Structure formats: structure tokens, C-alpha cells
TORPA-4810 file (N, C-alpha, C, O; in nm, 3 decimals):
<nodes>
NODE_1_-0.696_0.011_3.300_-0.732_0.098_3.181_-0.678_0.247_3.205_-0.689_0.301_3.315_Q
NODE_2_-0.624_0.305_3.106_-0.598_0.447_3.100_-0.722_0.531_3.115_-0.823_0.501_3.051_V
NODE_3_-0.720_0.640_3.200_-0.833_0.732_3.211_-0.770_0.847_3.113_-0.649_0.864_3.097_Q
NODE_4_-0.871_0.921_3.054_-0.858_1.043_2.990_-0.927_1.167_3.048_-1.046_1.159_3.078_L
NODE_5_-0.866_1.271_3.065_-0.942_1.392_3.115_-0.910_1.528_3.023_-0.797_1.575_3.024_V
NODE_6_-1.011_1.583_2.949_-1.004_1.673_2.882_-1.015_1.824_2.948_-1.103_1.836_3.033_E
NODE_7_-0.940_1.934_2.918_-0.956_2.041_2.980_-0.922_2.170_2.864_-0.878_2.139_2.753_S
NODE_8_-0.942_2.279_2.892_-0.939_2.414_2.809_-1.049_2.453_2.723_-1.035_2.545_2.643_G
NODE_9_-1.173_2.378_2.737_-1.268_2.435_2.663_-1.334_2.566_2.732_-1.297_2.602_2.844_G
NODE_10_-1.421_2.627_2.666_-1.474_2.753_2.699_-1.554_2.826_2.601_-1.601_2.771_2.501_G
NODE_11_-1.570_2.955_2.630_-1.649_3.053_2.536_-1.553_3.135_2.464_-1.472_3.200_2.530_L
NODE_12_-1.550_3.139_2.334_-1.457_3.226_2.264_-1.532_3.297_2.159_-1.635_3.240_2.123_V
NODE_13_-1.503_3.411_2.102_-1.561_3.466_1.987_-1.517_3.419_1.848_-1.400_3.384_1.832_Q
NODE_14_-1.600_3.418_1.752_-1.537_3.376_1.631_-1.400_3.451_1.585_-1.374_3.571_1.601_P
NODE_15_-1.324_3.357_1.527_-1.193_3.410_1.514_-1.100_3.403_1.627_-0.983_3.441_1.622_G
NODE_16_-1.160_3.350_1.733_-1.053_3.324_1.847_-0.976_3.190_1.866_-0.996_3.107_1.777_G
NODE_17_-0.899_3.157_1.958_-0.826_3.043_1.983_-0.852_2.977_2.101_-0.899_3.038_2.197_S
NODE_18_-0.826_2.860_2.105_-0.840_2.780_2.238_-0.726_2.666_2.217_-0.690_2.623_2.107_L
NODE_19_-0.683_2.632_2.328_-0.583_2.500_2.332_-0.646_2.398_2.424_-0.655_2.420_2.545_R
NODE_20_-0.687_2.295_2.374_-0.748_2.181_2.456_-0.634_2.092_2.499_-0.537_2.072_2.426_L
NODE_21_-0.649_2.032_2.629_-0.543_1.931_2.657_-0.612_1.808_2.713_-0.716_1.812_2.779_A
NODE_22_-0.545_1.694_2.678_-0.597_1.561_2.716_-0.491_1.493_2.815_-0.386_1.447_2.770_C
NODE_23_-0.518_1.490_2.936_-0.424_1.439_3.031_-0.467_1.287_3.050_-0.583_1.251_3.074_A
NODE_24_-0.367_1.208_3.036_-0.392_1.057_3.065_-0.341_1.009_3.198_-0.249_1.070_3.252_A
NODE_25_-0.392_0.913_3.249_-0.342_0.868_3.388_-0.236_0.766_3.375_-0.194_0.706_3.474_S
NODE_26_-0.192_0.743_3.256_-0.084_0.657_3.244_-0.013_0.684_3.114_-0.054_0.777_3.045_G
NODE_27_0.098_0.606_3.071_0.174_0.625_2.960_0.101_0.603_2.835_0.042_0.496_2.821_R
NODE_28_0.098_0.686_2.750_0.016_0.671_2.613_0.096_0.708_2.488_0.044_0.744_2.382_I
NODE_29_0.229_0.697_2.510_0.334_0.740_2.407_0.332_0.635_2.290_0.369_0.669_2.178_S
NODE_30_0.289_0.509_2.315_0.290_0.406_2.208_0.145_0.397_2.143_0.124_0.309_2.059_E
NODE_31_0.052_0.480_2.178_-0.072_0.480_2.127_-0.120_0.569_2.024_-0.079_0.685_2.027_F
NODE_32_-0.206_0.532_1.927_-0.275_0.613_1.845_-0.377_0.702_1.902_-0.470_0.648_1.962_Y
NODE_33_-0.374_0.823_1.893_-0.464_0.916_1.973_-0.547_1.001_1.884_-0.506_1.017_1.769_M
NODE_34_-0.660_1.060_1.922_-0.728_1.140_1.852_-0.825_1.246_1.938_-0.854_1.239_2.057_G
NODE_35_-0.862_1.340_1.845_-0.973_1.433_1.905_-1.089_1.423_1.820_-1.083_1.422_1.697_W
NODE_36_-1.207_1.414_1.894_-1.338_1.403_1.814_-1.427_1.512_1.864_-1.393_1.572_1.966_Y
NODE_37_-1.528_1.541_1.807_-1.634_1.625_1.839_-1.774_1.611_1.819_-1.805_1.562_1.711_R
NODE_38_-1.872_1.645_1.902_-2.006_1.614_1.870_-2.082_1.748_1.906_-2.073_1.802_2.016_Q
NODE_39_-2.155_1.791_1.806_-2.241_1.915_1.828_-2.379_1.853_1.841_-2.408_1.735_1.818_A
NODE_40_-2.465_1.957_1.884_-2.606_1.907_1.919_-2.677_1.863_1.785_-2.680_1.938_1.687_P
NODE_41_-2.733_1.742_1.786_-2.810_1.698_1.663_-2.719_1.618_1.565_-2.767_1.561_1.467_G
NODE_42_-2.584_1.614_1.594_-2.518_1.573_1.491_-2.427_1.433_1.539_-2.412_1.404_1.658_K
NODE_43_-2.374_1.358_1.435_-2.295_1.253_1.487_-2.163_1.297_1.545_-2.123_1.410_1.519_Q
NODE_44_-2.089_1.213_1.624_-1.967_1.227_1.661_-1.876_1.220_1.548_-1.889_1.125_1.471_R
NODE_45_-1.775_1.317_1.523_-1.674_1.321_1.413_-1.544_1.316_1.451_-1.510_1.359_1.562_E
NODE_46_-1.461_1.265_1.365_-1.311_1.278_1.389_-1.270_1.416_1.368_-1.324_1.477_1.276_M
NODE_47_-1.182_1.474_1.440_-1.129_1.621_1.409_-0.989_1.588_1.363_-0.951_1.626_1.252_V
NODE_48_-0.902_1.512_1.453_-0.761_1.517_1.423_-0.692_1.383_1.495_-0.732_1.348_1.606_A
NODE_49_-0.613_1.330_1.442_-0.549_1.194_1.483_-0.390_1.224_1.492_-0.340_1.313_1.423_T
NODE_50_-0.319_1.151_1.575_-0.181_1.164_1.588_-0.130_1.014_1.616_-0.188_0.943_1.699_I
NODE_51_-0.029_0.975_1.550_0.026_0.829_1.574_0.138_0.849_1.671_0.181_0.960_1.700_T
NODE_52_0.186_0.736_1.720_0.305_0.733_1.818_0.429_0.813_1.760_0.507_0.867_1.838_S
NODE_53_0.446_0.819_1.619_0.564_0.883_1.566_0.537_1.012_1.534_0.623_1.082_1.481_S
NODE_54_0.416_1.059_1.561_0.366_1.195_1.532_0.320_1.229_1.404_0.325_1.347_1.367_G
NODE_55_0.276_1.138_1.329_0.218_1.178_1.205_0.072_1.203_1.228_0.005_1.130_1.302_S
NODE_56_0.018_1.315_1.160_-0.117_1.366_1.202_-0.208_1.371_1.068_-0.162_1.388_0.955_T
NODE_57_-0.343_1.355_1.097_-0.439_1.368_1.008_-0.557_1.465_1.066_-0.587_1.474_1.185_M
NODE_58_-0.613_1.528_0.966_-0.715_1.626_1.008_-0.849_1.622_0.925_-0.844_1.594_0.805_Y
NODE_59_-0.960_1.646_0.983_-1.081_1.668_0.900_-1.076_1.785_0.801_-1.023_1.891_0.833_A
NODE_60_-1.130_1.766_0.688_-1.107_1.881_0.594_-1.147_2.012_0.651_-1.094_2.120_0.623_D
NODE_61_-1.246_1.994_0.737_-1.323_2.131_0.792_-1.224_2.197_0.880_-1.244_2.317_0.898_S
NODE_62_-1.116_2.141_0.943_-1.043_2.207_1.043_-0.901_2.210_0.987_-0.817_2.264_1.059_V
NODE_63_-0.862_2.158_0.866_-0.726_2.157_0.810_-0.674_2.316_0.794_-0.731_2.409_0.737_K
NODE_64_-0.569_2.314_0.851_-0.509_2.458_0.828_-0.527_2.558_0.956_-0.457_2.658_0.975_G
NODE_65_-0.640_2.510_1.045_-0.668_2.597_1.138_-0.639_2.519_1.279_-0.605_2.593_1.372_R
NODE_66_-0.648_2.393_1.304_-0.617_2.313_1.417_-0.496_2.245_1.391_-0.456_2.211_1.280_F
NODE_67_-0.430_2.224_1.516_-0.302_2.134_1.523_-0.309_2.032_1.638_-0.332_2.075_1.752_T
NODE_68_-0.295_1.926_1.620_-0.283_1.816_1.720_-0.131_1.796_1.748_-0.050_1.804_1.656_I
NODE_69_-0.097_1.774_1.867_0.039_1.743_1.916_0.035_1.663_2.039_-0.065_1.658_2.112_S
NODE_70_0.146_1.601_2.062_0.183_1.523_2.188_0.310_1.550_2.254_0.411_1.568_2.187_R
NODE_71_0.310_1.553_2.381_0.428_1.590_2.448_0.511_1.455_2.477_0.463_1.345_2.506_S
NODE_72_0.645_1.488_2.463_0.727_1.363_2.477_0.762_1.335_2.630_0.799_1.226_2.673_S
NODE_73_0.746_1.438_2.696_0.779_1.424_2.850_0.650_1.417_2.942_0.657_1.412_3.065_G
NODE_74_0.546_1.417_2.880_0.420_1.400_2.962_0.315_1.333_2.897_0.303_1.345_2.775_E
NODE_75_0.233_1.261_2.966_0.118_1.182_2.904_-0.009_1.275_2.858_-0.122_1.259_2.905_N
NODE_76_0.023_1.373_2.763_-0.069_1.468_2.728_-0.072_1.493_2.582_0.032_1.512_2.520_T
NODE_77_-0.210_1.494_2.513_-0.216_1.515_2.386_-0.303_1.665_2.384_-0.396_1.696_2.458_V
NODE_78_-0.249_1.735_2.290_-0.319_1.876_2.273_-0.383_1.899_2.153_-0.354_1.829_2.056_Y
NODE_79_-0.471_1.995_2.144_-0.532_2.036_2.028_-0.540_2.188_2.023_-0.629_2.251_2.081_L
NODE_80_-0.442_2.246_1.950_-0.466_2.387_1.925_-0.563_2.447_1.826_-0.545_2.418_1.708_Q
NODE_81_-0.659_2.522_1.857_-0.759_2.545_1.782_-0.750_2.712_1.750_-0.759_2.796_1.840_M
NODE_82_-0.728_2.748_1.604_-0.713_2.891_1.569_-0.837_2.914_1.483_-0.908_2.826_1.435_N
NODE_83_-0.853_3.049_1.470_-0.974_3.084_1.374_-1.095_3.008_1.385_-1.151_2.950_1.292_G
NODE_84_-1.131_3.013_1.502_-1.264_2.930_1.538_-1.383_2.995_1.475_-1.394_3.117_1.462_L
NODE_85_-1.478_2.901_1.434_-1.583_2.944_1.362_-1.719_2.894_1.460_-1.709_2.809_1.547_K
NODE_86_-1.837_2.963_1.426_-1.949_2.907_1.521_-1.978_2.765_1.495_-2.038_2.698_1.578_P
NODE_87_-1.932_2.713_1.371_-1.985_2.564_1.345_-1.862_2.479_1.408_-1.859_2.357_1.390_E
NODE_88_-1.769_2.537_1.475_-1.676_2.452_1.563_-1.726_2.420_1.692_-1.666_2.335_1.758_D
NODE_89_-1.842_2.483_1.742_-1.886_2.473_1.865_-1.941_2.334_1.896_-2.030_2.290_1.823_A
NODE_90_-1.899_2.264_1.992_-1.947_2.112_2.009_-1.863_2.088_2.139_-1.786_2.171_2.188_A
NODE_91_-1.891_1.957_2.190_-1.809_1.894_2.290_-1.704_1.824_2.237_-1.725_1.729_2.162_V
NODE_92_-1.589_1.860_2.269_-1.456_1.793_2.208_-1.415_1.666_2.317_-1.408_1.679_2.439_Y
NODE_93_-1.394_1.554_2.248_-1.352_1.440_2.326_-1.206_1.396_2.269_-1.166_1.398_2.153_Y
NODE_94_-1.144_1.360_2.377_-1.009_1.286_2.354_-1.048_1.128_2.345_-1.136_1.073_2.412_C
NODE_95_-0.963_1.067_2.247_-0.978_0.922_2.240_-0.851_0.845_2.235_-0.765_0.888_2.159_K
NODE_96_-0.828_0.741_2.303_-0.717_0.643_2.268_-0.775_0.550_2.184_-0.852_0.466_2.230_K
NODE_97_-0.740_0.557_2.037_-0.791_0.486_1.950_-0.742_0.331_1.927_-0.808_0.242_1.874_I
NODE_98_-0.604_0.321_1.984_-0.546_0.173_1.982_-0.630_0.112_2.078_-0.665_0.170_2.181_T
NODE_99_-0.669_-0.023_2.044_-0.748_-0.113_2.126_-0.668_-0.149_2.251_-0.548_-0.175_2.250_N
NODE_100_-0.753_-0.150_2.366_-0.893_-0.110_2.379_-0.911_0.032_2.389_-0.844_0.102_2.465_P
NODE_101_-1.010_0.078_2.307_-1.035_0.224_2.283_-1.084_0.263_2.436_-1.142_0.193_2.519_S
NODE_102_-1.041_0.401_2.441_-1.082_0.473_2.575_-1.139_0.620_2.540_-1.071_0.694_2.469_V
NODE_103_-1.245_0.657_2.582_-1.297_0.789_2.564_-1.272_0.887_2.673_-1.295_0.839_2.784_W
NODE_104_-1.231_1.013_2.674_-1.257_1.104_2.788_-1.400_1.156_2.797_-1.485_1.121_2.716_G
NODE_105_-1.424_1.238_2.896_-1.558_1.295_2.926_-1.591_1.393_2.845_-1.711_1.410_2.825_Q
NODE_106_-1.510_1.469_2.789_-1.550_1.574_2.707_-1.543_1.719_2.761_-1.576_1.741_2.878_G
NODE_107_-1.504_1.816_2.683_-1.488_1.959_2.718_-1.566_2.021_2.629_-1.567_1.983_2.512_T
NODE_108_-1.648_2.132_2.675_-1.744_2.209_2.599_-1.662_2.330_2.530_-1.596_2.408_2.598_Q
NODE_109_-1.672_2.339_2.387_-1.623_2.469_2.339_-1.734_2.536_2.265_-1.794_2.476_2.176_V
NODE_110_-1.765_2.664_2.300_-1.877_2.745_2.257_-1.815_2.857_2.172_-1.726_2.930_2.217_T
NODE_111_-1.857_2.868_2.063_-1.806_2.997_1.972_-1.901_3.091_1.938_-1.967_3.062_1.838_V
NODE_112_-1.928_3.200_1.996_-2.042_3.299_1.988_-1.991_3.425_2.010_-1.900_3.442_2.091_S
NODE_113_-2.047_3.532_1.935_-2.020_3.670_1.960_-2.116_3.735_2.055_-2.103_3.853_2.084_S
</nodes>
């Protein structure tokens, strides 16, 4: 089974940017991938997805601010987050959506002045 490890989280001020990376232990170029987040007291929600051909979808709350992408030459999916807001603070998880689904452990994003 493919393992996923997220990185790039941290503390940023409102309006700041972060780039998250999801590194896979094996080939993921064929798979439907996504980024999800879970804030304290809330359900985990989909943030962005990307197909094997590069088609993307975004939650309305992040549209225009976040960009999901994947590298052709490496087993990595990225999430570029710009214009961060306090409500974006959460643990961000990478997911292999294609069955069997796989979750990463998550990386913490804190947005605070």
C-alpha cells in the first residue's frame, strides 16, 4: 500500500502563504488525489482534488487562493496556499482517493497574528 507523508505546515500570519507537499512512497501518477483539512470541533472537509490528467476542483472557501498541483517527475502532490485566513487553520491531510483510499498523517497549519 502507498504511504503518504505531508510536510510544509507551520505558523503564518493572516495574508501569508504556505506550500504543502504530499510525498508518496510509490507511483501515484494514475490516481485521483486530494487535500483535506480538519479544524478543531469540525468535520474533515475536502479542500482540493486533482485527477491523473490534471483536472482540479476546489472548495468554494479556498477557490482563487489555493492551487493543487502534481509533479510529473516525482510522486508528490502540492497545495499552494495564498492569502491565508484564520479560518484556514487546521490539520491538512493528503489523500489517495482512488480505491483503496489512503490518508497521510497530516500537517498542522496555524494562521495567527
